[in-house]
Every structure is written in structure tokens, then in C-alpha cells.
N, C-alpha and C positions, 0 to 999 in steps of 0.2 A: 552540778556545775556542768556535767555535759549534758544533761538533755536540754540545760538553756541555751550552749550555745548551738547545739544539733538544732534548737527549736528557730536562732538564729544566722541559720545556713542560706536560709534565702535574699537575706539582706545580706551575705557577704557578698552572695553570687553579684548581687546590682551593684554595690562596693566597686566588686571587682570588675565587674562590665562597662563604670564608672572610669575607672585610673587606667584603664587598657584599650577597652573597643574602640574609641575615638581615634586612639591613635595606631591601634590594629589595621585599622580602614583609610586613613591614612597615609598613614606610612607601606602598605602594599599598593596604596595608589602609585609613589614613588619608585617603586620595583625592589621594593627590602623583605629579604625573606627571611626563615630561619632565625636563629638568634638573634640575631642584626634586629631585625622586625621585631622583636619581644621586648628585647631592650629597648631598646626609643619607642615602642608604645606609647610607655608613662609618660615618657618627655613630650610626646607630641599632643598626648591628651592632654595633661597640666597646663603646654602651652594651649590649646584649645579653650578650655575651661576658663581660664585667666582671661585670657585675649576678650574671649566673648564677653564676659563680664564686664570689663573696661569697657566696651564697645558700647552692649546693650546699658551699663549707666552714662554714659555720655551721650545716648541720642535717645535715652529714656523709654527702652524698653522692658518691662517688669521681666525680673527672672523666674521662670516659671518654670514645669517641666516641658511645655507646649513649645516653648521661647528654645529650652535648651536644645533639645530635638531637631528641631528647626537648623537652628544655627551650625549643628552639629552636621547636622545633612547638608548645608553648600559647604561650610570646611571641605567634606570628604566629596564634595563634589567637582568642586574648582582643584583639590587633590588629583583626581580620576582624569579631566581632564588634562591637566599640567603631566600627568602623568604619559601620556598621549606621545607628547613631545621626546619625555626621556626615552622612549623607545627601551626591548629588552633590554636589559643589564642583568652580569652576574656580579656578585658581594663578594670573590672570592674563591678562595678553595674551601671546600665543606670537609669537617673531618671523616674519614669512613663510617661503615658500618658499626663498628668497635668500639672506633671515637663518639659515637652518637650513645650506644649505651652507656656509656662512661660520665658521659654528660649529664644523661638522662638521671643516670645514679645518685651523680653528685649534686643536682636541681635538689631531686627528692631530699635526699639526706639534710640538706643545709635549709628549705623551707618547710620539711617535718619537724628538725631540731624547732627553730626560729617558733612557728607555730604553736608548740607544744608550750615552750617557757611564755610565749605572750599571755596562755589559755591560762596556764597554769597561775600566773603575778596579776592579771584584769579580772580571773577567778569570775565576773559576770556577764554579761552583753551591756547589761543594763549599769552598771558600774558607771558611777565617777570620778575622774582624779581627784582626790582633795589635796588639789593643790595650787598655787597661787593664782598663775594664769589660766589653769584650766576655767576658771569663771568671765574671764576677757573670752577667751574663745567658744565657748558653748554660749555667752552670749549674744559672740555678734553673727555666728549659726540663726540665734533668734532674729536679729535683727532682720537678716539677711532674708526669713522668710517672712518676714510681719512687712518689711519695705520696698522689697522685690526689686533689690543690687545688692547684686556680689562685689559690682568694682571695687580698687585697693585703694583705689582715691574717697569712697564715700565710707566704704565698712568702721573706718575709725569712728562715725557719727555714733553709734553704738556706747560709746561712753563721752557724747559729746565734742569728739575732737573734729580739727580738720587735716585733710592733708592727707599723704599717702602711707599704705600699711600693706605689707602683702598677705592680700588671702587669698591664695592658690588655695590652699589647704581650707578655710570656709566653702570656697566657692564647689569641692569635688563633696562635702560631709552633706552641706544644704539643698545638692544636687539630690544624694542619699535619699535623703530626708522627703525632696519632694516626689520623686519615683514609689516611693518605699509608702511613706506615712509613719513611719516609726517615729520613737522618742529621738529626741538627739544626743545623747550617751550611746545609744546602741548605732547609729550611723557612724560617731565619732568613733568608735571602738572599734568598727569593720573597717573604716576605710583605714585605719593607724596598725592594722593586722593585714591590709593589705599591702601597703607602705611595706611594714616590717618583715613578713616572710615573700611579700612578690616583687615589689619593685627594689630592693635592696640583692637581692641576691640574684635575683637578673642582670641586672645592668652591673652588678661587680665581676658579673662570669666574661659580658661580654667587652669591658675593660682588659681579662685576662686574654680572653683569644687574642685582641686588638694588638697585645704587647708580646703575645709570645706563638702565636699563629692557630691556627685551627688544632692541627693535630696537635701538638704539645699537651700532657696530660698535666700541664699546670690551671690548665680550664678548668676540667671538674674537678683537680681540687681544691681551685677558690670556689665553687660553688657547694660546695660540700662544708669548707671554711668561713662560709658569710655566717653562720651561726654560732663562729667558735669564740665569738668576744664578748664580754658585759657591756664594754662604752655604746658598742652602738649593734642591730638597733633598739636596745630595751633601754636602754638608758635615758634616750631622750623621752621614752614615755613612762620615766619614772619621774627624772627631773624636770621641773619649769610647770606645767606638763611642756614638752616643746613641739606641738604639735607640726607647727610647721617650717621650725626647723630638720626634724626628722625629714618633710618630703624632701626638703632641697638640696641635705645632703646623701639622701635616699638616691638622688635624683645624679647627682654629680659624677659617677663611674661611668654613668651611660655619654655624658654631655663629653666626659674627658677622651672617651672610648673614640668618641669622633677627630682630634687631634691627633692619638698616638696612633702612629700607623697610617695618618692621613697621604701621606704619598704615597704607599702601595694603593688606596681607594682612589687614587686620582689616576693611578694607571690602569685599573679595572679597566677600561675598553683603549684599547691601542690606538683605532684613530685619533683624529685628533677633534671630528666633534663629541665623541663617544666623550673624550676627556673633558672638555671645556663643560659636558651634561652632568659629569658629576659634582666637577668644581660647583656648577649652580646650586645642585642638587646639596651638595655639603654644605655650600655655605646658607640657604635656608635651614635646614638639618639644626646646623650651629646655633642659627641666629634663635628660631625657634626653642631650642635648649638652652642661652641662655638667661630668654625670656622668663623661661618655666621657672630655674632658680631663681631668680631674680625676683618675681613675682610669689614664687615659696616665702625665703627668706634671703635676702642680698650679702649677707653675710657669704655663704656656701659658695658664693663668684669667685672669694678668693683661695679657698679650696683646691676649686677648678683652676684657676689660674696658677696655681703655683707647681700644679701639675702639667697644665700644659704649656708654660715657661720653659719648666725643666725639662720637657721632653723635647720643647722646640731648639731649646739653645744646646740640648747635646747633638741634638741633628745637624742642627744647621751650622756652627761651627765646625764640626769637623768633618764635614760639607766642603765648609767653605777652602778651608787648608787641603782637602784633597784636589782644588783644582785651582785655575788660574785667569787671570782678566775680569772682567765682568763681572762675572758669576759668583765668585770668591767676593766681591765688594757688594754685592748685592744680597749674600747671605748674612754677611757680615750685619751690614745696616738692617737687614731685616730682626738679626737677632737685637741688636743695642734699639730699636723701636718696639720689639714685644719686649723687653725689660721695663722703658722705658713706660710704654702702657701699664705694666703690670704696678710699678710704683707708683703714678697716678691713681690709677682703680684702690689702693692698698690705701692712699693717701684720703679719697673724694670719701671711699664708706668708711671709715676710722674719724672723718669728723661730721660723719651722717648719724651717728646714732649721738645719745647724752654720755656716750664717755665709758670710761672703766669705771669699776662697781663693786669690783670682788679685789679682797686684799692676798697677798701671797702668803699660804701658811705650811709650808715646806722648806726646810734648809735647801740648795743648792745640789747637795750630794743627793738628796732623798729624792727630789723631783727628777733628777738621772739615774737613778733604780726605779721611780715610777714610769717609767717612760722603757726601760731595757726591761724590764721582769712585767710589764703591762698589767701592773696594779695605780693606776693611775687616780684619780679624787679619792684616794685609800681605799677603791675597792680590792677585793683579794686580788692576790700574784697570782698571775696565767704561765707557769713555766713552760708548760708545751707549748704554748701557742707564741712563749717568748724564746723558745729555743729555735724552734722551726723559723720566726721571724728575724732573728740575728744570721744563722746560714740564709735564711734570702738577703741577708741585706749584703755579707759578703759577695755572692755568689751574683748578685745585679751585682756590686762593685769592679767585679773582674772582669766583665762583659757588658762592651760599650754599646751594646744596642738597650741595656737595661739599666743603664750606669743613673738615668735619669728620676727611676722608682729609688733609690737607693736617697737621692739629693733630695725628693722630696720628702723623702720621710724623715733626713734631716732636720728639712723647713719645717714641719707640722710638731714635728719632736720640740723642739727647739722652743717653738711657738709656746708648748705645753708650760717648758721649764720655767720659760720667763713669767706666765702665767700665775704655776705656783709658789718661785720661789724668791723671785726680785721684785724688790717694792718699789723701785723708781716712779715717781707719776704719772714724766712725759713718756718714759720708755712702754709705761703703760697703754698709756692713750693712744702713741700711736702707732704700737704694733698690734694691740690688741681691741683696739677701741671697737674696733668691726661687731666682736664678741662680747663684748661689754666686761672684756679682762673672765669672762665665765670659765672655770679650769674642764666644766663636764661638757659644754660646745666643742671647746679645742681637743680636749680627749676622744670626743664623738668622731672628730673630722679626723683623727688621723688612723679612725678606722680604715677608710677608703686605700690607704699605701699597705697600713699592717697586713691586711686579707690578702693578697695578689704578694706581700715578700715571703707571707707563711706557706705560702701554697708553691711558690718556687722552692724554699727552704724545703718543704719536705717533697717537693718531685725531685731535686737533688739528691736528699737520703734515701729516697725510694730506689732510686735509680743506682746509684753507689750499690743499697743493700742487694738487689738483686743481685748484680752484675759480680758482686762476690763472692753470694754463697749458691752461683747457679750458672748454669752455659749459658744462660739466653744472655740476647746480644741485641743494640739496635732496639727498632721498634716493638721486639717483642720483650722483650725485659722493659718498658718502657709502661707495656700495658701490663702488663703482669703487676709489675709494681703500682701501680697506678690504682689495679683493683683491691692488693693489701692495703695502701694506702686509705682508698675508701673504706676497706673495714674498719681499719682502725681509728677513721675519725668518727664514723659511724658509734661504732662501740665504747670510745672511747664521749660521746655525746652525751647518750644515749645514758651512761655511768654519773655524768655530772650531773645531769639532769634527777636521778635517785637521789643523789649526795648531797645535791643542794638546788631542788626546784627551783627556789627563791632567792635569787640572791638582791640582797637587799640593799638599800640606798648607804652612801653614808654621806654626813654632814660634814664638811669641809673646817667650816668657820666655827660650827658647835663641837667639831668632836663625837657627836652622835650615832646613833645607826636607828634607821629603823624598825621597830619590831614588827610590824607585818606589812603587809602591801599598801600602801598607800591608795588605791582601791578600794578597801576594805576596810580601812580605820576609820571610828568614829570620832578623834576628835577634832575634825575641823568641821562636817557634816554629818550629825547622829540621824540613822534611818528617822527618828523620832522629827528632827529636822527637815530633812527631807520630803515625810509624808506630808505637812504642815506648809510646807512652800506648794506642794503639789496643786493643794485644793486652795490657796490663794483668790484662783478666780471665781470661787465661788461666795466670796466675800467683800472680795475690791474689786469696785466698779473699775470699766477701761476706762477711764479717762481720771481716776487716784492714781495719788504715788505711794508706793513703803518703803521706809528708811529703814533701817538700822546698823548694826557696826559690820563692814565689810569683813573683818578679824573673824567672824564666826560659820563664815562661809553663806549668811544669805544672800550675795549676791546671784546664784544658780537662783533664787525664785524669778527672775525675770526669766531664765530659760525654761524654768520648770512648768509655768505657770503661762508665760506671758502678759504679765502683770507686770506696772511699772514700778521696777524696785531699781531702789537708789542706798548706795553708789552700786554701778554696776560690775564694779572690775574689785581687786581686792587692795585698794589705796584711797585713803578714804582722803576729800580734797583738803588744801592745806589753804584753809580761809578764816580770817576772823570769826565768821556767822558760823563757818563747821566745826570750831572750838569751843564754842559758847557752847552749839550742839552737842558735839561729844561728850559736853562736862557737865550739863546743866538740864538735858533733854527731860528727866522724870522729875525736872520743878515748875514746868511749863505750867500748871495750874496756879502756880503761884509768883513768877516771874513771866512779864509784860515780855521782856528781851527776847525770851525764848520762842516764841511764835514770830518775833519780828525777824530776827535768824531763819524760823523756816519758812519763810516769804522768799526771800535769797533763794531756793530749791527746790520752790513750787509748791510752797505750802499744803507739806504731803499730811494724808488722813491719816495712817495707820506707823507703825514700828512694831517691827517684830522683835522679840529677846527672847536671845541663844544665850545669854550668858554674858559676863565680861567682856571672855577674847581673851587672846595670847600674846606673849611677850616676845613670844619666837620673832627673828627675820622677817622683814615683810611683812606684821602681824603687830596688833594694839589693844591692849585696853582700852576700854571707853566705858569709864564707870557710869557715865550717866545716861548710856542706854538699856539700863538694866535693872531690873528689878521694880517694879510699875505697880505692884499690889499694894493695893490701899494707895495712892498717890491720885491728888485731887487730876479732871483733868485725862483722867485717863480711861479708858472702857473696854472689857477682855473680849473677845471677839471668838475667837480660836485657840483650843491649847489640844499639845498631843505631847505629852511628859513634862519633861522640864521647857516643852519651846513654848513661845505666846505669841499671839499676834495680839497687836492692841488699837481701839483707834482714839487716835489723838481728838480727844473734845476739846481742850483746854484752850484751843485758839481758833473754833468754831463763830463764826457770827452770831 
């Protein structure tokens, strides 16, 4: 395993460059520096990739390595020209040398622990997530490579649909393939690792700096604790698999950081002209950030909005009552307008999806305990993090400047309680529709505020303990406490990895637990089946179609071979013709109606037989699409173990 990941390290470097390098160039042009630059680089990079894909799709410029580099170069050039107008700009106070060392140590801990847990779970760089959504996502990357379009308005055509589908993640993964020539699963896993161990820890650390200040020990503690939760980032690469949602949620902290403490940002330059330039820069960055989230997964805009509106309300309302006259009125109107926009956004995004799909699975008391003990969706309770979080909630509630953080936690935790325990259809649709009422996604969204709260709690405990047992006071006590807190987090993190290197998924609707990683299980797509799909191009012509039961993982065939495999997603069509095919395909040699039904789907020439299928949620047993041995009208073309490929001769003229 280690050798395989070491061999894939050049691809990882390219994936890192794809996600970070364009944003570093653009951000540096905007006079961003230090942690600010690194935190916002993925935001700007994702916005650049997804935006270019939209433009190229509209004007029919092919998505290729050359056009990507050219487009990014133009964007960077524009940014550098605009940067001359911005002039020299300071980004606020920076930590002293000791603070920088603590920050570096915290980031190393968070990044290292996340990387190890990711590598252990995925196991192999070329592994495929054996989950329903992986079929669509990986096939979409193949579709981008073949059609030359990564536009969010066109990528859904991979499954014959039209309209918007957020394709930022797919644009990044396809770019890695274009730049390296590696297999799609390798590119997908490397981009996922960069998101989990790069984008997330740096972004949430910068959010902590924005809320607590550059010199606060909360900042390095947040960096270290970024790896402390099961629900994010790892859960999103286990459940689903939710590549797009993982990317969008990893971007939320940095984009939220643009709002939190924005008043200080605006006064970074004292002259009026300087503040105006800062306002323009902040507006551009915020627009790019919201665009990046929307083109990754729009539901995460609500997570951002909960944080942003909580902060703005707690800032604007007290400020309004601390002043008089016109200023008070302006602030109160602004707070009311922010709430109105927030409600409107919530309604729009809730109605923009297909609605609530997940039923409740816990009692109300159990759901509340899930939140308090950090054991959502039946995952193991995390007592240590829970204690830190609860202390952080109390500390935040007592400090006016942090009450917004406690408020955001209450709202997000409340959404999980509703998703887990309340069955009212209207309530679930209106409150949870943007997330499909999926408790896994909502639990993951809570991580954006849980990690900073736990860091606040740990900072308070470390400071109290240091002052209680030593004569250290002030900054010296904070630094001493932070050092030992980082040692504790690192030690407990390593111990947790040794004790439970792989925390398995719980299925909330079935009450089951995964027996092994979803990247190595043979239950969906076995090694024999994958081998057969990888050589489809040896037997199937470019203009020929292959069909099969999508519940067997055969949909990965398009991604693996480039041949026209149908369906290209986990779900089968809901038509009378497909109903006939799935029940009676093996009788095509004696039933002419089957051939007529096949004409509806392009008269496929081949069928893969990967067995009966499954009856678990989202999967189906299709009796007519297996057992073709000795059936008239079918000719064996290829076999690998129990997997086989058959030519449909019954319908040939």
C-alpha cells in the first residue's frame, strides 16, 4: 500500500497544484499574504476552474490541458493588472515567531492525521468507491474528457439530462487526468486527498484566525483539531461518495472568514481610498467564494449563510444600540435585510432539489445526545471532542464577540435533530430539502463550527490549567498551554489511529455497519468484474452500446473503458420498455417484444452479466439481466471469473 501511494505522489503534487496554484497566483496579485493567501487559494482556484468551464462551454472552446493553462494565465494576468490599482496592502497583524511555530505545528498535526486516515481507508490510489454516486461522478469525468466540456450546464448530459449540475469537482479531477494521463480513479482520489488534508485544515484555521485574532492560541489548536472529527472530512468520502459536497463544505470556512471580522479587514488601510480598495477586494473575493461553493454544491451556501448571518446579526444589532440616529437605523435595516435574504435563499435552495428522501431514525432525545456527544448517524461517540466543544459553547456564549459561533452551532445542531428525529413531511421539506434531508450531509456541515468551538474550549482549558499549576501569566502562559495542548492532540490522534485506524460507516436506515472499507469491498464491483470492464474496448466498437443491471456496478464500464455503457448511473430507467428489459431480456431469442423495447435504448449490441444484483436501498435485483448461458440469442464474448460479456444476437437483422 505504501509503495502504491509513493508511486502516485507525482499525481498528488499535480492535484495540489490544480487546486492551489491558480488561486495562489490570483491571490498574490490581490496582495494577499500568509495564511490568508493559502486559505483563499483553493476558493479562487475552484472559482477559476468552474468559471472557465462555464465560459468555455458557452463559446465551445474545448476543455484541454492547453486551454486550461491559457485561461488560467489570462485570469492571473488580469488579477496582476488589477493588483497595481490596489497598491501595497497589509492584511492585519501577524503572529510573532513563536506563534508561527505553533501554527505550523498545528497544521502539521491536522494534515498528517487526516492524510493517514484517508490513505488507510482508501487503501489504494486506484481504488474505486463502491458506492452509488461514484458511478455518476466518475463517469462524468470521463464524459468531460470525451466531450471537451466541463461546464456545469452541460455535464449532466452524461446521463442524458439537461440543465444545471454543479461540476467544479469534476473540472478539477478532469484537469488532473489531462495534465498527467492517469486513470480517472487515481485522479479522483488525489483530488479528494488534497481537499481533505489541504483545503479543509487551512480554511478552518483561517476562520479561527478571523474570529480570534492572529495571536490567539485558538488558531493553532483549530489546525490540529481539524482532523479530530469523523463526520468531516472523511465521512463524505465514505458516504455517497459525495465528492462535490466534500469540496463545497471544505471551502465554507475560508469563505465564511471573509465575512467574520470583515470590519477589521475594511479598516486595514486608514485612508478613505485605501478602505475603498479593500472593500472592492473583499467584494470580489466574496463573490468568487460564493460562486465556488455554488458550482461545487449549492446546499453548502446555507451552511455559509448560517455562519455569516449569525456573525452579522451579533455584530450589527449591538452596534446599532450602541449608537443613535441614522447609523442605528441603517444597522438595524441591514440586519433585517440580511435575515430576509437568508430566508429567501433557504426557500430557493430547498425547492431546487427533489426534496426530502431520508426518514427519521432516532428519537428526539437520542438525536440531541448525538449532537452533544458528537456521535451522529450512529457513529462512535467522541467524548474528548464533545467535552472541548461544550466548554467552547459556554465560553463563546459568555463572550459577545463569539456568540455568533455558539448561535451557528445551535442552528446546525438543530437541523441534525430535525433530520434524525422529526418526521413531519412539510417541515423536512422546507428545512432540510436542500440536503435531501440526508443526516450524513447535515452532520458533516456541523463540523465547520464544532472544530473552532472545540479549539476555543481547549484554549480555555489549557490556559486555566497553566495558570493553576504554574506562575506563568499572559502570553507566556498561553504559549505554554498551547504547546502542551498540541502535544496532547497529536498523541491522542495517533492513539486513535492505532486503536481504530478505520472507522466504518453505519447505515442509519438498515442499522448495519460496513464490514470493510467501501474502496476495497468486492460486494459491488469485484476485481473480476472490474477487469472485464477495463477491456470492453477490446470487444465493443466505438458505436456500440452495452447494457446491464446498474445495481451490479456495471455502470463503471464507461469510466473504465470509454465505451458506451448504459445506464451510466446507479439507477435504472422508469419506463415500461425498461421494465420489460429488466424482467425478460434473457428471453429475447423467443420474445420479439424484448427487441422492440431495446430499440428504445439504441438497440444495444452487448449485455454484461454480473449476477442478480442487490435489494439494498438504491439497488435492485433484475432477474432478466443474468443467466444467459444456453439462452438462444446470446453469444459469449468475454468472461472473467463469474463476470461475463454477451453479444445480443437475437435482435440482429
